[in-house]
Each structure stands twice: as structure tokens, then as C-alpha cells.
C-alpha positions, 0 to 999 in steps of 0.5 A: 144815516140811521140817526138822521132818519130817526131825527126826521121821523121823530117829528110830530108831523109825517115828513112826507105826508100820509098820502101815497106817492102818485105813481105808486098809487096809480100803478099798484091800483091797476094790478088786479091780482093782489098778493104779497108786496115788499116795501123797501126803505118804507119810512113812515108807511104812507105807501104801505098803508095805501097798498094794504087798503087796496088788498095787498099783504104788506111787508115793509122795512126801514132802518129807523125805529121811529119810522116803524112806530109812525107807520104802525100808527098810520096803519091803525088809523086806517084799520089795516095791518102791515108787517114792518121790520127795522133792519139794514138791507144786509141783515134782511131774512126774507126768502127768494121769490117770496113776494109778488111785488117790490116797491122802492119809492125814493129809496136812495142807496150809496153808490158803492152799495146800490147795485148789490142792494138792488140785486139782493132785493130782486131775489125776493121777487117771484118770477112774473112779479112787479117792480116799481121804482120812483126816485130822483134822477141825476138832473134833479140837482138843478131843481135842488139848487132852484128850491132846496125844499124839493128834497132828495139826496145832497150827494149827486152820487146817490141820484139815479139814472134809468140806465143804471137801474136797468143794469141793476135790475137785470132780467126784468121786462120793463113796461114803464121807463120814463124821466119827467118833471113832476110837482111834488106835494109830499109832506114837508120835505118833498115840495116843488118841481122835481126831476124824477125817474119812474120804472115798472117791470116784471121779473122774467 
């Protein structure tokens, strides 16, 4: 997968645009206390840069070196700073309860590793810290058949359900749990009607 993402992010244009995800921007903007946020599988930095513009101290990681280069270019363009690491999840060296917020925006992991990865990432979040997730829901396969340009994993096992994520992130008090159809206009590869899930919660 690293080779796939390096190839996609090596294109001159930003694969998913430079504007933040709508759900992420709406929720993160309303959090009054700005602290340290971890952006998981952040790609080219559109959400990380937005968070930094809102006053967050941003840490991000992705497995793609090309993604990091474009994220840092975007941060420079908007005169903000982000701390960006190229790493697989297994090799992350963050500490427990390091962050005030954790965001996974279209961060889809293989089914056999998903729960372990999510629980590892949750350990980095402080008690009372905010978890934000937007991802393609399992019903999204119908949308992909109708419009291949809408994006998302081709393997249905990598699509998520709210029930699965509630189990993955045990010990959270969720205040947003929703499935919905949204019209995505995110760069070249998220375009069209999509079936997504959105989750926000605080770590107990």
C-alpha cells in the first residue's frame, strides 16, 4: 500500500484537495480549548493544516514520504507549522495520553489489523480527549458501483460500521454517531454521492 500512496501523492495536484473535510472542520472549530491533536494517516495535510490554522498544535503521521512533502508544502503556504512523521502504526513512538484530540479522516485499515490499530491510537489520547472519525460505511459499495470516482477502498472488508468502531474504541462517551449520504467534493478522488459514518466522542 505504501507504493500505491506514494504514487498517488506524487501527482502535482492534491489528490483530495486542500480544503478540510467538512465534518472535521465543523467539529474541530467548535472545540474551545485548543491543545495537541494527532492526525492519523493524514495524507497531504489538508486537515492538519486547517487544525493548525485554528490554533491546534498538530502532530501527523502517514506511511507515505510523498504525502509528508506535500503536507509540509501546504503548511508553508498557509504559514503554519505541523510535526509530520513518516511511519507505519506499529512503529509509532508516541506516549500514552499525549494528545487532547485524535482524528481519523478516511483512515481505512485492513480488517485483521483495524481493531488493534484503533486501540493503539486510543492509548495516545488523554482522558477527556476528543476522538473524531469520518470513514466510508459498508453500504458505500453501492455508491462505488454507481460512481467509481467517489473513492474508497475496493475491498469491502476495509469499509466500516458504527458497531465495529464502537467496539474498537471502548471506553468512549460518543456524542455523534451517524450514518449519512453526503456529496463529496474533495479533490480528484472523492467526488460524488457517498455513504459515510461520522463519530465524535470523549475518552472516559
